[in-house]
C-alpha positions as CSV (number, residue, x, y, z in Angstrom):
1,M,-49.4,10.5,34.3
2,R,-52.2,8.3,35.8
3,I,-55.5,6.9,34.8
4,L,-58.2,7.6,37.4
5,L,-61.7,6.2,37.1
6,I,-64.3,8.0,39.2
7,T,-67.8,6.7,39.1
8,C,-70.1,9.6,39.8
9,L,-73.9,10.1,40.0
10,V,-74.1,12.1,36.7
11,F,-77.5,11.9,35.1
12,F,-77.2,10.9,31.4
13,S,-77.4,13.6,28.8
14,M,-75.7,14.7,25.6
15,A,-73.3,17.6,25.4
16,C,-73.6,20.6,23.1
17,Q,-70.4,19.7,21.3
18,A,-69.6,19.2,17.7
19,T,-68.8,15.6,18.3
20,A,-71.6,14.9,20.8
21,L,-75.3,14.5,20.1
22,E,-77.8,16.6,22.0
23,V,-81.5,15.9,21.7
24,S,-83.9,18.1,23.5
25,V,-87.7,18.0,23.2
26,G,-87.6,21.7,23.0
27,E,-86.0,21.2,19.6
28,S,-87.2,19.1,16.7
29,L,-86.5,15.4,17.0
30,S,-85.3,14.0,13.8
31,T,-84.4,10.4,12.8
32,T,-81.6,10.0,10.4
33,S,-82.3,7.2,8.0
34,E,-79.6,5.5,6.0
35,E,-79.6,6.1,2.3
36,N,-80.8,3.4,0.0
37,T,-77.9,1.3,-1.2
38,N,-77.6,-0.8,-4.3
39,A,-79.7,-3.9,-3.8
40,T,-76.9,-6.3,-4.8
41,E,-74.6,-4.8,-2.2
42,T,-77.3,-5.3,0.5
43,I,-77.8,-9.0,-0.5
44,L,-74.1,-9.9,-1.0
45,S,-71.8,-9.6,2.0
46,K,-68.1,-9.2,1.5
47,D,-67.5,-11.6,4.4
48,S,-70.0,-14.1,3.1
49,Q,-69.0,-17.6,4.4
50,V,-69.0,-20.7,2.2
51,F,-71.2,-23.4,3.7
52,G,-69.0,-26.1,5.3
53,A,-65.7,-24.2,5.1
54,S,-65.5,-23.7,8.9
55,I,-65.1,-27.4,9.6
56,F,-61.6,-27.5,8.4
57,D,-59.7,-26.1,11.5
58,G,-57.4,-29.0,12.1
59,S,-59.6,-30.9,14.6
60,F,-60.2,-33.9,12.3
61,S,-56.6,-34.4,11.3
62,K,-55.4,-34.6,14.9
63,T,-57.3,-37.7,15.9
64,T,-57.8,-41.1,14.3
65,L,-60.5,-43.2,15.9
66,P,-60.8,-46.9,15.3
67,S,-64.0,-47.9,13.8
68,Y,-65.5,-51.1,12.5
69,N,-66.0,-51.3,8.7
70,P,-67.5,-54.6,7.7
71,H,-66.4,-54.1,4.1
72,Y,-62.7,-53.3,5.0
73,I,-60.4,-55.5,2.8
74,I,-57.6,-57.0,4.8
75,S,-54.2,-56.1,3.5
76,I,-50.5,-57.1,3.9
77,G,-49.2,-55.5,7.2
78,D,-52.5,-55.5,9.0
79,T,-52.6,-56.9,12.5
80,V,-55.2,-59.7,13.3
81,S,-56.1,-60.4,16.9
82,L,-56.9,-64.1,17.7
83,R,-58.6,-65.6,20.7
84,L,-59.1,-69.4,21.0
85,W,-60.5,-71.1,24.1
86,G,-61.9,-74.4,25.2
87,Y,-59.8,-77.5,24.3
88,I,-56.9,-75.2,23.5
89,E,-56.1,-71.8,24.8
90,L,-54.5,-69.1,22.6
91,Q,-54.2,-65.4,22.5
92,Q,-52.1,-63.9,19.7
93,E,-51.5,-60.8,17.5
94,A,-50.7,-62.0,14.0
95,I,-49.4,-59.7,11.2
96,V,-50.5,-60.5,7.6
97,D,-47.2,-61.4,5.9
98,I,-46.1,-60.6,2.3
99,H,-48.0,-63.6,1.0
100,G,-51.2,-62.5,2.6
101,N,-51.1,-65.2,5.3
102,I,-51.2,-65.4,9.1
103,F,-49.8,-68.3,11.1
104,I,-51.8,-69.8,14.0
105,P,-49.8,-72.2,16.2
106,K,-51.0,-75.8,16.3
107,I,-53.4,-74.9,13.4
108,G,-51.3,-73.7,10.5
109,T,-51.4,-70.8,8.0
110,V,-54.5,-69.2,6.6
111,N,-54.7,-66.7,3.7
112,V,-56.7,-63.6,4.8
113,A,-55.4,-60.9,2.4
114,G,-58.3,-59.7,0.3
115,L,-61.0,-60.9,2.7
116,P,-63.6,-58.4,3.8
117,N,-63.5,-57.7,7.5
118,N,-66.9,-59.4,8.1
119,K,-65.6,-62.7,6.7
120,L,-62.4,-62.9,8.8
121,N,-63.9,-64.7,11.8
122,T,-65.7,-67.3,9.7
123,V,-62.6,-68.2,7.6
124,V,-60.4,-68.6,10.8
125,K,-63.2,-70.6,12.5
126,N,-63.5,-73.0,9.5
127,L,-59.8,-73.6,9.5
128,V,-59.7,-74.4,13.3
129,R,-62.7,-76.7,12.9
130,K,-60.8,-78.8,10.4
131,K,-58.5,-79.9,13.2
132,Y,-60.7,-79.5,16.3
133,K,-64.2,-80.5,15.6
134,D,-65.7,-79.6,19.0
135,N,-65.0,-77.7,22.2
136,V,-62.9,-75.0,20.6
137,F,-64.2,-71.4,20.3
138,V,-62.8,-68.8,18.0
139,Y,-62.8,-65.0,17.8
140,A,-60.7,-63.1,15.3
141,F,-60.8,-59.4,14.4
142,I,-58.6,-56.6,12.8
143,N,-56.7,-54.9,15.6
144,K,-54.6,-52.5,13.5
145,S,-54.7,-51.6,9.8
146,Q,-51.6,-50.7,7.9
147,P,-50.9,-46.9,7.4
148,V,-51.3,-45.7,3.9
149,S,-50.1,-42.6,1.9
150,V,-52.8,-40.7,0.0
151,F,-52.4,-37.8,-2.4
152,V,-54.7,-34.9,-1.7
153,T,-54.9,-32.7,-4.8
154,G,-57.1,-30.2,-6.7
155,N,-58.7,-27.3,-5.0
156,V,-57.3,-27.7,-1.5
157,K,-55.2,-25.2,0.5
158,K,-52.2,-27.4,0.9
159,P,-52.0,-30.2,-1.8
160,G,-49.6,-33.0,-1.0
161,L,-49.0,-36.6,0.1
162,Y,-50.5,-37.4,3.5
163,Q,-50.2,-40.5,5.7
164,G,-53.2,-41.9,7.5
165,M,-55.0,-45.1,8.2
166,S,-56.9,-46.8,5.4
167,S,-60.0,-46.5,7.5
168,D,-59.7,-42.7,8.0
169,S,-62.6,-40.7,6.5
170,I,-62.4,-38.3,3.6
171,V,-62.9,-35.4,6.0
172,Q,-59.8,-36.4,7.9
173,Y,-57.6,-36.4,4.8
174,L,-59.0,-33.1,3.6
175,D,-58.4,-31.6,7.0
176,K,-54.7,-32.7,6.7
177,A,-54.5,-30.6,3.5
178,A,-55.9,-27.6,5.5
179,G,-59.3,-28.0,3.9
180,I,-61.1,-27.2,0.7
181,N,-60.3,-23.8,-0.9
182,P,-63.7,-22.2,-0.3
183,H,-63.5,-19.9,-3.4
184,S,-62.7,-22.5,-6.0
185,G,-63.2,-26.0,-4.5
186,S,-66.3,-28.1,-4.7
187,F,-67.9,-29.6,-1.5
188,R,-70.3,-31.6,-3.7
189,V,-67.9,-33.6,-6.0
190,I,-64.8,-35.0,-4.4
191,N,-63.3,-37.9,-6.4
192,V,-61.0,-40.7,-5.3
193,L,-58.8,-42.0,-8.1
194,R,-57.0,-45.4,-8.1
195,N,-54.8,-46.3,-11.1
196,G,-56.1,-43.2,-12.9
197,Q,-59.7,-44.2,-12.6
198,V,-62.4,-42.6,-10.4
199,I,-63.6,-45.3,-8.1
200,H,-65.7,-43.2,-5.6
201,S,-67.2,-39.7,-5.3
202,F,-68.0,-37.9,-2.1
203,D,-70.6,-35.2,-1.4
204,L,-69.7,-33.5,1.8
205,Y,-73.1,-32.0,2.2
206,H,-74.3,-35.4,3.5
207,F,-71.8,-35.0,6.3
208,L,-72.5,-31.3,6.9
209,V,-76.3,-31.8,7.1
210,S,-76.8,-35.3,8.6
211,G,-73.3,-36.2,9.9
212,E,-73.0,-39.2,7.7
213,V,-69.8,-40.1,5.9
214,D,-69.4,-42.8,3.2
215,Q,-67.3,-45.7,4.5
216,F,-64.4,-46.1,2.2
217,Q,-61.1,-48.0,2.4
218,F,-58.1,-46.0,1.1
219,R,-55.0,-47.7,-0.3
220,N,-51.4,-46.6,-0.8
221,G,-51.2,-44.3,-3.8
222,D,-54.8,-43.3,-3.9
223,S,-55.6,-39.7,-5.0
224,I,-58.3,-37.5,-3.5
225,N,-59.2,-34.8,-6.1
226,V,-61.3,-31.8,-5.1
227,T,-63.0,-30.7,-8.3
228,N,-63.8,-27.1,-9.3
229,K,-66.7,-25.4,-7.5
230,K,-70.1,-26.0,-9.1
231,N,-73.1,-23.7,-9.1
232,S,-73.6,-21.6,-6.0
233,I,-76.2,-19.3,-4.5
234,S,-75.6,-16.7,-1.7
235,V,-78.1,-16.5,1.1
236,S,-78.4,-13.7,3.7
237,G,-81.0,-12.1,6.0
238,K,-83.3,-13.9,8.4
239,V,-81.5,-17.3,8.4
240,N,-79.5,-19.2,10.9
241,V,-76.8,-20.2,8.5
242,P,-76.0,-17.4,6.0
243,G,-73.4,-18.0,3.3
244,D,-72.8,-19.5,-0.1
245,F,-74.4,-22.8,-0.9
246,E,-73.2,-25.1,-3.7
247,F,-75.3,-27.2,-6.1
248,T,-74.6,-29.5,-9.1
249,A,-77.8,-28.4,-10.9
250,E,-78.4,-24.9,-12.4
251,L,-82.0,-24.6,-11.1
252,I,-82.4,-25.2,-7.4
253,P,-85.8,-25.5,-5.6
254,A,-86.2,-22.6,-3.2
255,N,-87.2,-25.0,-0.4
256,T,-84.1,-27.1,-0.7
257,L,-81.9,-24.0,-0.5
258,L,-83.8,-22.4,2.4
259,Q,-83.7,-25.7,4.4
260,L,-79.9,-25.7,4.2
261,A,-79.8,-22.1,5.3
262,Q,-82.3,-22.7,8.0
263,A,-84.7,-19.8,7.2
264,S,-86.3,-18.2,10.2
265,I,-89.8,-19.4,11.0
266,K,-90.7,-15.7,11.2
267,S,-89.6,-15.1,7.6
268,T,-92.3,-13.9,5.2
269,G,-90.5,-14.1,1.8
270,I,-87.3,-13.9,-0.2
271,N,-85.8,-11.3,-2.5
272,I,-84.0,-13.0,-5.4
273,S,-81.3,-11.0,-7.2
274,D,-80.6,-12.5,-10.6
275,W,-77.8,-11.3,-13.0
276,K,-78.7,-11.3,-16.6
277,T,-76.4,-11.7,-19.6
278,N,-77.1,-8.1,-20.6
279,G,-75.4,-6.9,-17.5
280,K,-78.6,-5.9,-15.7
281,T,-79.9,-7.2,-12.4
282,T,-83.5,-8.1,-11.6
283,I,-84.9,-8.4,-8.1
284,N,-88.1,-10.4,-7.4
285,F,-89.9,-10.9,-4.2
286,I,-91.4,-14.4,-3.6
287,P,-93.7,-14.8,-0.6
288,R,-93.3,-17.8,1.6
289,K,-96.4,-19.6,0.4
290,E,-94.8,-19.8,-3.1
291,W,-91.5,-21.3,-2.1
292,N,-92.6,-24.9,-2.9
293,H,-93.1,-23.9,-6.6
294,T,-90.1,-21.6,-7.0
295,F,-86.8,-22.4,-8.6
296,I,-83.7,-20.2,-8.2
297,H,-80.9,-19.9,-10.9
298,A,-77.4,-20.6,-9.9
299,G,-75.4,-17.4,-9.4
300,S,-78.3,-15.6,-7.8
301,S,-78.4,-14.0,-4.4
302,V,-81.2,-14.6,-2.0
303,E,-82.2,-12.3,0.9
304,V,-84.7,-13.8,3.4
305,V,-86.9,-11.1,4.9
306,A,-89.5,-10.8,7.7
307,D,-91.8,-8.0,6.7
308,Y,-93.8,-7.7,9.9
309,Q,-95.2,-4.4,11.1
310,D,-95.1,-4.0,14.9
311,T,-98.5,-2.9,16.3
312,K,-97.2,-2.6,19.8
313,L,-94.1,-1.2,21.6
314,K,-92.5,-2.2,24.8
315,L,-91.5,0.6,27.3
316,C,-89.3,-0.4,30.2
317,I,-89.9,1.6,33.4
318,S,-87.2,1.9,36.2
319,G,-86.6,4.2,39.1
320,E,-89.0,5.5,41.8
321,H,-92.4,4.1,41.0
322,T,-94.7,1.2,41.9
323,G,-96.5,-1.1,39.5
324,K,-95.3,-2.6,36.3
325,N,-91.7,-2.4,35.1
326,T,-92.8,-3.0,31.5
327,L,-95.6,-1.3,29.6
328,I,-97.0,-2.6,26.3
329,L,-98.4,0.3,24.4
330,P,-99.6,1.1,20.9
331,R,-96.8,1.6,18.4
332,D,-97.5,5.3,18.1
333,A,-98.0,5.9,21.8
334,T,-97.0,9.2,23.4
335,L,-95.3,10.0,26.7
336,N,-98.6,11.2,27.9
337,E,-100.1,7.7,27.5
338,A,-97.2,6.2,29.4
339,F,-97.6,8.7,32.2
340,K,-101.2,7.6,32.6
341,E,-100.0,4.0,33.2
342,I,-97.1,4.7,35.6
343,Q,-97.8,4.6,39.3
344,F,-95.7,7.4,40.8
345,T,-95.0,7.6,44.5
346,K,-94.8,10.7,46.7
347,F,-91.0,10.5,46.2
348,S,-91.1,10.3,42.4
349,A,-89.5,13.3,40.6
350,S,-92.0,13.0,37.8
351,K,-91.0,16.4,36.3
352,S,-87.4,15.1,35.8
353,V,-88.1,11.8,34.1
354,Q,-85.5,10.6,31.6
355,I,-85.9,8.7,28.3
356,F,-83.1,6.4,27.1
357,R,-83.2,5.6,23.4
358,K,-81.2,2.9,21.6
359,S,-81.0,4.8,18.3
360,I,-79.6,7.9,20.1
361,A,-77.1,5.7,22.0
362,A,-75.9,4.2,18.7
363,K,-75.3,7.6,17.2
364,Q,-73.5,8.8,20.4
365,K,-71.2,5.7,20.2
366,E,-70.5,6.4,16.5
367,L,-69.6,10.0,17.2
368,L,-67.4,9.1,20.2
369,D,-65.5,6.4,18.3
370,A,-64.9,8.9,15.5
371,K,-63.5,11.5,17.9
372,L,-61.3,8.8,19.6
373,S,-59.9,7.7,16.2
374,E,-59.0,11.4,15.4
375,L,-57.3,11.7,18.8
376,E,-55.4,8.4,18.2
377,S,-54.2,9.6,14.8
378,L,-53.1,12.9,16.2
379,V,-51.2,11.3,19.1
380,L,-49.4,8.8,17.0
381,T,-48.3,11.4,14.4
382,S,-47.1,14.1,16.7
383,G,-43.3,14.7,16.5
384,A,-40.7,15.9,19.0
385,A,-37.9,18.5,18.6
386,T,-35.4,17.0,21.1
387,K,-34.5,13.7,22.7
388,D,-35.8,14.8,26.1
389,E,-39.1,15.9,24.5
390,A,-39.4,12.6,22.7
391,L,-39.0,10.7,26.0
392,L,-41.7,12.9,27.6
393,R,-43.9,12.5,24.6
394,K,-43.6,8.7,24.7
395,N,-44.9,8.6,28.3
396,E,-47.8,10.9,27.4
397,T,-48.6,8.9,24.3
398,E,-48.8,5.6,26.3
399,S,-51.1,7.2,28.9
400,I,-53.4,8.8,26.2
401,L,-53.5,5.5,24.2
402,E,-54.6,3.7,27.4
403,F,-57.2,6.4,27.9
404,I,-58.5,5.8,24.4
405,R,-58.6,2.1,25.0
406,R,-60.7,2.6,28.1
407,A,-62.9,5.2,26.4
408,R,-63.7,2.8,23.5
409,Q,-65.3,0.5,26.1
410,I,-67.8,3.1,27.1
411,E,-71.4,2.5,26.1
412,P,-73.5,5.6,25.9
413,R,-77.1,5.2,27.0
414,G,-78.8,7.6,24.6
415,L,-80.5,10.1,26.9
416,V,-83.3,12.3,25.5
417,I,-83.5,15.4,27.6
418,L,-87.1,16.3,28.6
419,P,-87.5,19.8,29.9
420,E,-90.4,20.6,32.2
421,S,-92.1,22.4,29.3
422,T,-92.3,19.1,27.3
423,N,-95.6,18.6,25.6
424,K,-96.1,14.9,26.6
425,K,-98.9,14.5,24.0
426,S,-96.6,15.3,21.1
427,F,-93.6,13.2,22.3
428,V,-93.9,9.9,20.5
429,L,-92.2,6.9,22.1
430,E,-90.0,4.4,20.2
431,K,-89.5,0.7,20.4
432,E,-87.4,-0.4,23.4
433,D,-87.3,3.0,25.0
434,T,-86.5,3.0,28.7
435,L,-88.1,5.6,31.0
436,Y,-86.3,6.4,34.3
437,V,-88.1,8.1,37.2
438,P,-85.6,9.8,39.5
439,R,-86.2,9.9,43.3
440,K,-86.7,13.3,44.8
441,S,-83.6,14.4,46.7
442,S,-82.7,17.2,49.1
443,L,-79.0,16.8,48.4
444,V,-76.5,18.3,46.1
445,L,-73.7,16.0,45.0
446,V,-70.2,17.3,44.3
447,N,-67.7,15.1,42.4
448,G,-64.6,15.3,40.4
449,E,-61.5,17.4,41.0
450,V,-62.4,18.7,44.5
451,A,-60.6,18.1,47.8
452,F,-63.5,16.1,49.4
453,P,-66.2,14.8,47.0
454,G,-69.5,14.2,48.7
455,A,-73.2,15.0,49.2
456,H,-74.4,18.3,50.8
457,L,-77.8,19.3,52.1
458,W,-79.5,21.6,49.6
459,N,-79.9,25.2,50.7
460,Q,-81.6,27.8,48.5
461,D,-79.2,30.5,49.6
462,K,-76.1,28.6,48.6
463,S,-74.4,28.9,45.2
464,I,-72.1,26.5,43.3
465,K,-69.1,28.3,44.8
466,D,-70.5,27.6,48.3
467,Y,-70.9,23.9,47.6
468,L,-67.4,23.7,46.1
469,N,-66.0,25.4,49.2
470,Q,-67.9,23.0,51.4
471,S,-66.1,20.2,49.5
472,G,-62.7,21.7,50.4
473,G,-62.3,23.8,47.3
474,L,-61.0,23.0,43.8
475,G,-58.2,20.5,43.5
476,Q,-54.9,21.3,41.9
477,R,-55.9,19.6,38.6
478,A,-59.4,21.2,38.4
479,N,-60.4,22.7,35.1
480,E,-62.3,25.8,36.0
481,E,-63.6,26.1,32.4
482,Y,-65.3,22.7,32.8
483,I,-67.3,22.8,36.0
484,L,-70.7,21.2,35.2
485,L,-74.1,21.6,36.8
486,I,-76.1,18.5,36.0
487,H,-79.9,18.6,36.7
488,P,-82.0,15.5,37.6
489,N,-83.5,15.4,34.1
490,G,-80.0,15.0,32.7
491,S,-79.5,18.5,31.3
492,V,-76.1,20.1,31.7
493,E,-74.9,23.7,32.2
494,R,-71.3,24.8,32.1
495,C,-70.2,27.1,34.9
496,D,-67.1,28.4,33.1
497,S,-66.8,31.7,35.0
498,S,-66.7,32.9,38.6
499,Y,-69.9,35.0,37.9
500,K,-71.8,31.8,37.0
501,R,-70.5,29.9,40.0
502,R,-71.8,32.7,42.2
503,N,-75.2,33.3,40.6
504,M,-76.3,30.1,38.8
505,L,-79.4,28.6,40.5
506,V,-78.8,25.2,42.2
507,S,-81.8,23.0,42.7
508,P,-82.4,20.0,45.0
509,G,-81.0,16.8,43.4
510,D,-78.5,18.7,41.2
511,S,-74.9,17.4,40.8
512,I,-71.8,19.5,40.4
513,L,-68.9,17.8,38.5
514,V,-65.5,19.4,38.3
515,M,-63.5,18.0,35.4
516,P,-59.7,17.6,35.4
517,Q,-57.1,19.8,33.6
518,I,-55.3,17.8,30.9
519,E,-51.6,18.1,31.5
520,V,-50.1,17.4,28.0
521,K,-47.7,19.6,25.9
522,H,-49.7,19.4,22.7
523,L,-52.5,22.0,22.8
524,Q,-54.7,20.2,20.3
525,I,-54.4,16.9,22.1
526,A,-55.3,18.6,25.4
527,R,-58.4,20.1,23.7
528,D,-59.5,16.8,22.2
529,V,-59.0,14.9,25.4
530,T,-61.0,17.5,27.4
531,Q,-63.8,17.4,24.9
532,I,-64.0,13.6,24.9
533,L,-63.9,13.6,28.7
534,Y,-66.8,16.0,28.7
535,Q,-68.7,13.9,26.2
536,I,-68.2,10.7,28.2
537,A,-69.0,12.3,31.6
538,V,-72.4,13.7,30.6
539,A,-73.4,10.7,28.5
540,T,-72.4,7.8,30.7
541,G,-71.9,8.9,34.3
542,V,-68.3,7.9,34.2
543,L,-65.4,10.3,34.5
544,L,-62.1,9.1,33.0
545,A,-59.3,11.4,34.1
546,I,-55.7,11.5,32.8
């Protein structure tokens, strides 16, 4: 069984199938609107992200970068680099011994443990000057600090004892513990304990917003404790950074919150959902001009909205025409108004124009995906009576699953079929519609399961059967019930009998598409695959054959 991809010049339409969507101007055009959902469900997303949680992916824990901390306290085991030049020359790496000293040849010992980093050079220089008054220059600095072991506890994903450098940042130690638990841990209050006492607190929002981290020197046995999560507010809608934001206060200025979430400059207001103690929810709209004077309760949800009404629509024009490729029209413009702006050529098939609509394409995609899921379920649950049949079924299943994978990549274009009788004054355009003007043709295209696919000069006396014969006749895998006559405007007719193939009118520019016979044992699977093939072929111009 093989997968054959044949790209054919099939004009886009929607088939009259239960799983396909057909829209004809001859029928009523209706727009299905989604039912109103509970306001709190709209505002709160199940996948809502906690602000800052994404930084803990292991990147910080992998690297330790040396940095200068003027307030670093020199400890036993640290390495001090010494450079002396002038009257005497010396280059040495000295380790701070258990007494807190380093030894300098020809100078003596100097106690450096407990000194801040920015005092080291001065202390060493003063010692050297006691023996050499002039013509000796000194440079001393911390080359390597002693590794320390720090406990990371509280609301982190992997509490434990972690080794690092005393100069490593709080972010690096938290990353070693796989990060803060976003559901229970606080990003605003992270305490460092030494001998049971809190000696420093970190607020990670300083790092998340401005990139600044408090400089702090860790020691052996220190504990980092991530406290319980404080007050939070969920933000969604027209923002660059949606998610849950944490605050230590219970009343938060709206501007502070929306600066963190980076509200869109186009936003016009916010919907605030607040949960009351009586179990009821209130929703209030606050316009943008009032944000400076608005405070939001912790636990609320905020949706940033942009309530603009479009007064214009953009219509894209492609195909056989001259002039503009984009028209800006009134929001309620009709096809008739568009026709007045389009500059047709003598080769334009203006009676066969096509409209591609995004809302229709989305519905087509939804229906196609649903049908593919049904087929996948049927294929995977079909049994076999014998071992030989099971082996055959396995090969069929692999081919059909590959077909399903390819079919899911198909993107319908949402064609609205416009019969010649269309009342252009009553056909209202939609935002981001695309209008395609076909070129007049004197050819008839024959594609699919025929011996020699190709183009033939149109002759008013020839039937579908004649064109098929000119193409070498039907192939061995041709499905005679699914021979399609596709007109330039995208409409499709099935020629499922020899009578139709002899008598159905063929016009210049038409295409004849012969679909393949599905060779599988399971009758329902064969029907479903055929239906999906038909749906894809007429909606996208691509024929996937098994």
